[in-house]
C-alpha positions in Angstrom: 0.3 9.9 -9.3 2.8 7.0 -9.3 3.8 5.0 -6.3 7.2 6.7 -6.4 5.5 10.2 -6.3 3.3 9.0 -3.5 6.3 7.9 -1.5 8.0 11.2 -1.9 5.0 13.3 -1.1 3.9 11.2 2.0 7.5 10.3 3.1 6.7 6.6 2.9 9.6 4.1 3.2 9.6 1.4 0.5 10.4 -2.0 2.0 10.5 -3.7 -1.4 13.1 -1.4 -3.1 12.2 -0.2 -6.7 9.6 -2.9 -7.1 6.4 -1.5 -8.7 7.4 2.1 -8.1 6.1 3.3 -11.5 2.6 1.9 -10.9 -0.3 4.4 -11.1 -2.2 5.1 -7.9 -5.9 5.7 -8.7 -7.4 5.6 -5.3 -7.0 4.4 -1.7 -8.7 1.9 0.5 -8.3 1.6 4.3 -9.2 -1.7 6.0 -7.6 -4.5 8.0 -10.1 -7.3 7.2 -8.7 -9.1 4.2 -12.1 -10.5 3.0 -13.6 -7.0 3.2 -10.7 -5.6 1.2 -11.1 -8.4 -1.4 -14.8 -7.4 -1.9 -14.4 -3.6 -1.8 -11.0 -2.3 -2.9 -10.5 -1.4 -6.6 -7.8 -2.0 -9.1 -5.1 0.7 -8.7 -5.9 1.5 -5.1 -3.2 2.0 -2.5 -4.3 -0.2 0.4 -3.6 1.2 3.9 -3.5 -1.4 6.6 -1.7 -2.5 9.7 -1.7 -6.2 8.6 1.7 -7.4 7.8 1.5 -11.2 7.1 2.0 -12.7 3.6 -1.7 -12.8 2.8 -1.7 -9.1 2.2 0.5 -9.7 -0.9 -1.9 -12.3 -2.2 -4.8 -9.9 -1.9 -2.9 -7.0 -3.4 -1.9 -9.2 -6.4 -5.3 -10.6 -6.9 -7.0 -7.2 -7.0 -4.1 -5.5 -8.9 -3.7 -2.9 -6.2 -1.0 -0.3 -6.8 0.7 -0.8 -3.4 0.2 -1.7 0.3 0.9 1.0 2.8 1.6 -0.3 6.4 0.4 2.3 8.9 1.8 3.0 12.4 5.2 1.5 11.5 3.9 -2.0 12.1 6.8 -4.4 11.7 6.5 -6.3 8.4 7.6 -10.0 8.3 10.6 -10.8 6.1 8.5 -13.5 4.3 6.0 -10.8 3.4 8.7 -8.6 1.9 10.1 -11.5 -0.1 6.7 -12.5 -1.5 5.9 -8.9 -2.3 9.1 -8.6 -4.4 8.3 -11.8 -6.1 4.8 -10.5 -7.0 6.1 -7.0 -7.8 3.8 -5.4 -5.2 5.3 -2.3 -3.5 5.1 -2.5 0.3 5.6 0.9 1.9 5.6 1.9 5.6 4.7 5.0 7.5 4.8 5.9 11.2 1.6 7.8 10.7 -1.9 6.5 11.4 -4.2 5.3 8.5 -6.2 8.5 8.9 -3.2 10.8 8.5 -1.9 8.8 5.5 -5.3 9.1 3.8 -5.3 12.8 4.6 -1.9 13.1 3.0 -3.2 11.4 -0.1 -6.1 13.8 -0.4 -3.8 16.8 0.1 -1.5 15.4 -2.6 -4.5 15.5 -5.0 -5.6 11.9 -5.0 -9.4 11.5 -5.1 -10.1 15.1 -6.2 
């Protein structure tokens, strides 16, 4: 599925406009420790986190992640949004927990 389709199915709000919406999502990874994400997430994963500072964009770009999903409607810093747009990394937000977001991805067919 694409990031756009994921947004529609999970009712995610894109904070970065149309940036990267046609990327393919091949998996998902849930973690808030950046160094752990760097050593375990895979290219194409949608990263689910509550971290919102600019370093999430650097990690997502380095690993070629499909997107970053901010759980629990954590407030994203404006600098993070600007950097994400510059790097073409979709940053999406949900009021749901990381667990419910992951459940929604499974129900939408990701990982089957």
